[in-house]
N, C-alpha and C positions, 0 to 999 in steps of 0.2 A: 504494499499499499504506499502511496506517495505521501510524504509528510507535507503539512501545510507550510506556507512561507514563514509563519511565525516560529514554528518549531525548528526550521532550518537555521534561522537567524539567532534565536535565543536559546532554545533547549539543548541544541547540539553543540553549542559553543562551550568549551571547557577550558578553564585556566588552572595552572598548577598551584599548589600550596605556597610556593615561593613567590609566585607572581601576585597572589592574593595578599600575602604578607607585605610585599612592597607597596601595593596599592593602599593598604591600611596605613602604613607609615607616612606615605606622601599625603594622604587625605588628612591625617592627624596634624601634620605640619602646616600645610595649606596656608590659610590666612592667619593661623594662630601665631606664628613667630613674629609677625610684623605688628599686629594690633593688640594682642592679649597682654603684653607687659604693661601697657598704659592703663588698662582697666584694673589690673591687679595692684599696681602701685597706688592708684586712687583709692582702692578699698583697703588693702592690707599694709600700705606704706612699705617700710623696710622688710616686713615679713612676707612680701609678695612671693618670693621664691619658695617659702614654706607652704604658702597657700597653693602654689602650683603643684607641689608634691601631693598635698591632700586632694587636689583636683584629679591627679592621675589615679589615685585610689578610687575616686568616684567613677572615673572612666572605666576601670576594670569591672566594677559592679554593673555598669550599664552594658558592657560587652558580654558579661555572663548572662544577662537578661536576653540579649539578642541571640546568643548561642542557644538558649533554651527555646526561644520562639522558632528559630531556624530548624531545630531538631524535630519540632512538631510537624513541620511542612517541608520535608527535604526536597521535594520535586516541584515546588511552586514558588513563584515570586510573591511579594507582599500583596500586590493588587489582586492576584489570583486567589489567594486564600481569604481575602476579604469577602469575595463572592461566596466562597464555600461555607464560611462561618456565619455570615450575617445575611445571606440571601442576596438576590440580584440588585434590588434598589438601595437598600441600606449599605450593602457592600460597595457599590459604585459611589455612593455619597462619601463614604469613608476614604475610598481611593482618591476621590477628587480632592479631599482635604490634604491627603498625603502629597499628591503631585503638585498641589499649590505650594506646599512647604518646599519641595524641591525646586520649584520655579523661583520662589523668593530667594532661596539659597544661591542659585545660579546667577540671578540678576544682581544680588548684593556683592557676590564675589567679583563679578564683572565690573561693578561700580568701583570697588576698592582698587582693582587693577588700573582702571582709567584715572581715578583720582590720584593714585600714587604717581603714575607717570606724569600726569598734568601738573602736580604740585612739587614733586621732588626731582624729576629727571629732565623732563622737557616742558617747562612751563608755558612755552609759546605754542605748543601743540594743543588744539582743542580736544577735550575729553571725548567728543563724539567720534573723532577719527581714531583714537586709541581703542575705544570700545568696539567699533566696527571691525577693525583689523584683528583684534584679539578674538572676537566672536566668530570671524571667518575660520580661524584655526580650530576653535571649539567645535563648530559645525562640521568641519572636515573630520575631526576625530570621532565624533559620535556617528557620523555616516559610515565611516570605515568599520565601526563595530568594536565590541568589548575586547576581542582577542588582539586587535591592532593596538588598542589603547594600553593594555597591560604590557605588551612587548615594548612599546615606546617608553613606558615607565621603567622597565628593566634597564633600558639603555641609558636613561638619564639619571637613574638612582645613584650610581657611583659618583657622578659629577656633583650631585647634591651633597653627598657625604664629604667629598673632597673640599668643596667650597666652604662647608660648615666648619670643618676641622681647621682650615687655614684661618678663618675668621676668629675662631676661639684662641688659637695659638698666638695670633697677632694682638689679641686683647689682654692676654695674661699680664703683661707688664703694667697695664692701666688699672688693674683692680685695686680698690681701696676698701679694705675690710671694715674700716671705721664707719663707712656709709651703711653697713648692714646692722649696726647697733642702734638701740638695744633690741635684742631678739625676743620674740613673743611678747611684745608690748602693745599690740593693737587690739587685743581682746578676741573673744570667740566669735561674736556676730560678724565683724568684718572679714574674718577668716572664712566663715561659712559662705558668705556672699561671694568672696573671691573664688572659692572652690567651685561654687555653682557657675560662676562665669566661665571657668575653665571647662567644665562639663558641657555647658551650653554651646560652646564654640568647637570643642575638640571631639567630644564623644556622643552627645545626643544626636548630632547629624549622622551618626553611624547607622541610623535607621535606613539610610539610603542603601547600605550594604545588603539589605534584605531583598533588594531587586536582583542581586547576582549570587548571594550566599544563602543557602548552600547549593542552589540548583545548578550554578555554573562552575562550581569548584570541585576538582578531584580530591579524593581522600578526605572526606568530611571530618573524620575524627582528628586528623592532623591539622585540618584547617581551623578547628575550634581553638587548639592550642596556639596556632599561628596568629589568630585574631587577638588573643590576650597578649602574646609576646610582642607583636607589632605595636599594639597600643602603648605598651610600656616604653618601647624604643622611641616611638613618636613623642611620647610624653617627656622623655629625657631631653629631647631637642628644645622644647619650649621651657623646661625647667632651667636648662643651662642659659638660654637667651635671657630669661627673666632675671636670673642671678647676675649675669653680666650687666644688664641694664641698671639694676639697683647698685651694684658695686662700682660701676664706672661712671654712670651719669648721675646717680643719686635719685632719691624718691621723687623730689619735686619736678625735676626735669623729665623723668620717665613718665610721670602722670600728665605732664603738660603736652608732650609730643603726641601727635596722632600716630606716627610711625616711629616709635622710640628705637627699635632695633636698627633702623636705617641711620638714625642719628648716632647710634652706638658705633656703627662701622666707620663713621666720619672721624671718630676719635683715634683711629689707628695712625700712629706715627712712630716709625722705627728708624732711628738714626738720621732723621731728616731726609730719608731716601725712599722708604716704603710708606707712601701716603695716598690719600684719596682712593682707597680701595673699597669704598662703600658699594661698588658695583657687585661685590661678592654677595652681599645680602640681597641685592636686587636680583642677581642671578638665581639664588635659591628661591626667592619670592616668585619670580616669573614662572619657573618650572612647577613649583608645588601648587600655586594658585591655578595654573592651567589645568592640571589634572583634577583638582578639586572642583573647579567650575564645570569641566567636561563631565565629570561623573554626576554632579547635581543635574546637569542638563540631560544626561543619559537616562537617569531615573525618571525625569519629567516626561521625556518623549516616549520612552517604552511604556511607562504607566498609562499615559494618555492613549497610546495605541491600543493597549489591552482593554481599556474601558470602552473604547469605540469598536472593539473587535476588528481592528485593522491588522491584516496579516503581516505586512511589511512596514515597520515603524519608520523606515528611511524616507518614506514619502512625506513625513511630517517634520523632518529635521529642519529644512530650510525655512518654511513659514514660521515655525515656532522659534527658530533662531532669530528671526527678524523681530518678533514680539519681545524676545528676551533683551535685545539691544535697546529697543525703545523704552522698555520698563526700567532697564538699568540706568537710564538717564534721568528718570523721575522718581526712582525708589527713595532716594535721599535728596531732598531739595538743597541741603547744605550739610556741612560737617557737624554743626551744632545739633541738627535734627538727628543725624546718624548716631552721635554719641548718646542722645536721649533715648533713641530707639534701642540701642544695644544694652543700655543699663536698666530700662524700665519695661520694655516690651519683649525683647528677644528672649530673655531668660524664661519668663512664664510661657512664652509661645513654644520654645523648644522642649520645656518640661511637659507640656501638653502632648505634643506630637511625638517626641522622642522617648518619653517615659510612661505617661498615662495611657497613651494609645496602644503600645505593645503589651502593657499590663492587662488591658481589657481583652486584647486578642488572646493572650495566654490564658486568662481566666475563662473565657468562653470556650476555648479549645479543651481545657481540662474538664470543664463542666460537661461538655458534649461527650467526651470520652467516658466519663463516669456514669452517664445515663445508660440504663439497660436497653439493649437493642431489641426491637420488635422481632 
């Protein structure tokens, strides 16, 4: 029997455990290393790096939840088992809320890319041009498919590691331990808020992984362990960046900067010879944000295609990509609004979609399995 187009494109595509782990690490780093130190410094002050460690602990709990949900439906994507659990209409309504979340994630990541280039790298270039060029590459990646994306991630991953190691080594002479004192002086409430900030940006968006995990991953048992391990490795990246921001820039400067890790890279000066190497952090940023944006967009397009019962999702890539570009230009009217949104709206929104939503799915699945069969 001939398979449908959807099955050829989605169900038959398999990625290795190593590729899945690399995807998780890059997705964890994503926008995190450039914007998260600012929010942590504003909440937890000089204890921001400790809050980042607590945040990684929360990340692991969230991943354990997603592993549990994935084990209940090993051969389905998130939008597919919505229909199975909740019925046709309620399931599609829940799927729409999920793909809207992925659409918001893709548009905001695209905004941050355009704003970063426009304000830090090429101020004379309009943000519209940056967003369009970046979106073209995102659309190309999604149209080529999951297997092509993870292979590209494999190629670029060693470069991300190399650039990060160079950045850290160059900043070691600039560390001032006095700026980290006094330790544990901010109190419990700010630490909890900062840890939730970490989870809202780094791990709760992992719900997107349920569009490919475990249905598109080989060796599911090993993939569960890789999910946890890769979350820790990705967490180490932003713990180190947050530690460096606080110990080099100080609390006030870190909290004041929109992109403190880029300002951090500007501090590198070795022997009046090695200077102006902030392009290192920009290189890491460009690569990781590309894959995070692309995967957000992949979840949005594939989920939308499954809701509409469209066999080949690639027909939707270009028109939905155009909508994403337009929305990325209006999602944040200005940086002040973006800061307010991230601190007051994004955390409860991600807790609803990334925590409450999978808990409901898991509860319904367990309840239905416990019911006696007719």
